[in-house]
C-alpha positions as CSV (number, residue, x, y, z in Angstrom):
1,M,-0.1,0.0,-0.1
2,T,3.0,2.4,0.8
3,L,4.2,1.7,-2.7
4,T,1.1,2.6,-4.4
5,V,0.6,5.8,-2.4
6,R,4.2,6.9,-3.4
7,S,3.7,6.0,-7.0
8,A,0.3,8.0,-7.0
9,R,2.2,11.0,-5.6
10,V,4.9,10.7,-8.1
11,A,2.4,10.5,-10.8
12,R,0.5,13.7,-9.4
13,S,3.6,15.5,-9.2
14,A,4.6,14.6,-12.7
15,R,1.0,15.8,-14.1
16,S,1.3,19.2,-12.1
17,A,4.8,19.7,-13.7
18,E,3.3,19.1,-17.0
19,T,0.6,21.6,-16.5
20,G,2.4,24.0,-14.5
21,R,-0.3,24.2,-11.9
22,P,0.9,23.4,-8.3
23,R,-0.2,19.8,-7.0
24,P,-2.7,19.7,-4.2
25,H,-1.3,19.0,-0.7
26,T,-2.5,15.6,0.7
27,D,-1.5,14.2,4.0
28,E,-0.2,10.5,3.8
29,R,-2.6,9.3,6.6
30,T,-5.7,10.7,4.7
31,A,-4.4,9.3,1.3
32,A,-4.0,5.9,2.8
33,R,-7.2,5.6,4.7
34,P,-9.9,4.0,2.9
35,D,-12.8,6.1,1.7
36,E,-15.9,5.9,4.1
37,S,-18.2,7.3,1.6
38,R,-17.7,4.5,-1.0
39,G,-19.0,2.0,1.4
40,E,-15.8,-0.1,1.8
41,S,-16.4,-2.8,4.3
42,R,-14.6,-3.2,7.4
43,A,-13.3,-6.6,6.3
44,R,-11.8,-5.2,3.1
45,R,-10.0,-2.5,5.1
46,E,-8.4,-5.0,7.4
47,R,-7.2,-6.8,4.3
48,S,-5.7,-3.9,2.9
49,V,-3.9,-3.2,6.0
50,D,-2.6,-6.7,6.1
51,V,-1.5,-6.6,2.6
52,S,0.3,-3.4,3.3
53,A,2.0,-4.9,6.5
54,M,3.0,-7.9,4.5
55,S,4.5,-5.7,1.6
56,E,6.3,-3.6,4.3
57,G,7.7,-6.6,5.9
58,F,8.9,-7.9,2.6
59,G,10.6,-4.6,1.9
60,R,12.3,-4.6,5.0
61,I,13.7,-8.1,4.4
62,L,14.8,-7.0,0.9
63,R,16.5,-3.9,2.3
64,W,18.3,-6.1,5.0
65,V,19.4,-8.5,2.3
66,M,20.7,-5.7,-0.1
67,N,22.4,-3.8,2.7
68,R,24.4,-6.9,4.0
69,R,27.1,-7.4,1.6
70,A,29.1,-10.2,3.4
71,P,26.3,-12.8,4.0
72,F,24.7,-12.1,0.6
73,L,26.8,-14.5,-1.3
74,P,26.5,-17.4,1.1
75,T,22.7,-16.9,1.2
76,V,22.4,-16.7,-2.7
77,L,24.7,-19.9,-2.9
78,A,22.6,-21.6,-0.5
79,A,19.5,-20.6,-2.4
80,L,21.0,-21.9,-5.9
81,F,21.8,-25.1,-4.1
82,L,18.2,-25.7,-2.8
83,I,16.6,-24.8,-6.3
84,G,19.4,-27.1,-8.1
85,T,18.5,-30.0,-5.8
86,L,14.7,-29.1,-6.2
87,L,15.3,-29.2,-9.9
88,G,17.3,-32.3,-9.8
89,T,14.6,-34.0,-7.7
90,L,12.0,-33.0,-10.0
91,A,14.1,-34.4,-13.2
92,L,14.7,-37.7,-11.3
93,R,11.0,-37.9,-10.2
94,T,10.1,-37.4,-13.9
95,Q,12.5,-40.0,-15.3
96,M,11.1,-42.6,-12.7
97,V,7.5,-41.8,-13.8
98,E,8.5,-42.2,-17.4
99,N,10.2,-45.2,-16.8
100,S,7.3,-46.7,-14.8
101,F,5.0,-46.0,-17.9
102,E,7.6,-47.6,-20.2
103,A,7.6,-50.7,-17.9
104,T,4.0,-51.0,-17.7
105,R,3.6,-50.6,-21.4
106,L,6.4,-53.3,-22.1
107,N,4.7,-55.8,-19.4
108,R,1.3,-55.3,-21.1
109,S,3.0,-56.1,-24.5
110,I,4.7,-59.3,-22.9
111,S,1.3,-60.5,-21.7
112,N,-0.2,-59.8,-25.2
113,L,2.5,-61.7,-27.0
114,T,2.4,-64.7,-24.3
115,Q,-1.4,-65.0,-24.9
116,D,-0.9,-64.9,-28.6
117,A,1.6,-67.7,-28.3
118,Q,-0.6,-69.6,-26.2
119,T,-3.4,-69.3,-28.8
120,Y,-1.2,-70.2,-31.9
121,Q,0.0,-73.3,-29.8
122,S,-3.5,-74.5,-29.2
123,E,-4.4,-73.9,-32.8
124,L,-1.3,-76.0,-33.8
125,D,-2.0,-78.6,-31.4
126,R,-5.8,-78.9,-32.9
127,L,-4.5,-79.1,-36.5
128,E,-1.9,-81.9,-35.6
129,A,-4.8,-83.9,-33.8
130,Q,-6.8,-83.4,-37.2
131,L,-4.0,-84.5,-39.4
132,P,-4.6,-88.3,-39.3
133,T,-8.3,-88.0,-40.2
134,K,-7.6,-85.6,-43.0
135,A,-5.0,-88.0,-44.3
136,K,-7.4,-90.9,-44.4
137,D,-10.1,-88.5,-45.9
138,L,-7.5,-88.1,-48.8
139,G,-7.2,-91.8,-49.3
140,M,-3.8,-92.1,-47.6
141,V,-3.0,-95.3,-45.6
142,P,-0.6,-95.6,-42.6
143,Q,2.7,-97.3,-43.3
144,Q,3.1,-100.8,-42.2
145,G,6.5,-101.5,-40.7
146,S,9.0,-98.8,-40.9
147,I,12.5,-99.0,-42.0
148,T,15.4,-97.1,-40.5
149,I,18.7,-96.6,-42.2
150,D,21.8,-95.7,-40.2
151,L,24.2,-94.0,-42.3
152,Q,26.8,-93.4,-39.7
153,G,28.9,-96.2,-40.4
154,Y,28.5,-96.7,-44.1
155,Q,31.2,-97.9,-46.3
156,A,31.0,-97.9,-50.1
157,P,31.7,-101.5,-51.7
158,A,35.2,-101.8,-53.2
159,D,34.1,-102.9,-56.5
160,S,31.6,-100.1,-57.2
161,P,32.9,-97.1,-59.6
162,S,32.1,-94.5,-57.0
163,A,34.4,-96.3,-54.3
164,S,37.4,-96.4,-56.8
165,A,37.1,-92.6,-57.6
166,S,36.9,-92.0,-53.8
167,G,39.8,-94.2,-52.9
168,A,41.9,-92.7,-55.7
169,A,41.1,-89.2,-54.1
170,T,42.1,-90.5,-50.8
171,G,45.2,-92.1,-51.8
172,A,46.3,-88.8,-53.5
173,E,45.7,-87.0,-50.4
174,G,47.7,-89.4,-48.4
175,A,50.5,-88.8,-50.9
176,Q,50.9,-85.2,-50.2
């Protein structure tokens, strides 16, 4: 409130300087007092007094900080440290929330893929179960007695033409 009264005084003096007329003299106490004729309520007057007291207290703190040169630097450094830690905490918290959303999305995707794999496996099992009946419908018959051939210990007969060619190749390798 004190700042607005002063700025109003400065504005009035500037206007009177422009027009060349002397400015009317007003007492600060009457200028700061609410106008009773306008019907201003008591609660509003009390609020304006509280606001002026707060702004006056803030002005005193500001003047104290500006006039004290030695502790000003540590105060500023402490404030900057607190602001930095606050911003760092905010950044970490934001990253954690983002990672949480990403983990939730990945878990949901994994569960969908697992469900799809189970669906495909059940479909494959169903189709394998239908295979013998479909083969019979096509006229196929199951094989009687199966034959197994073990090629691990196979040796070509000595009198076959492929055996003599492979033997000559083996003999040529041994000579080198």
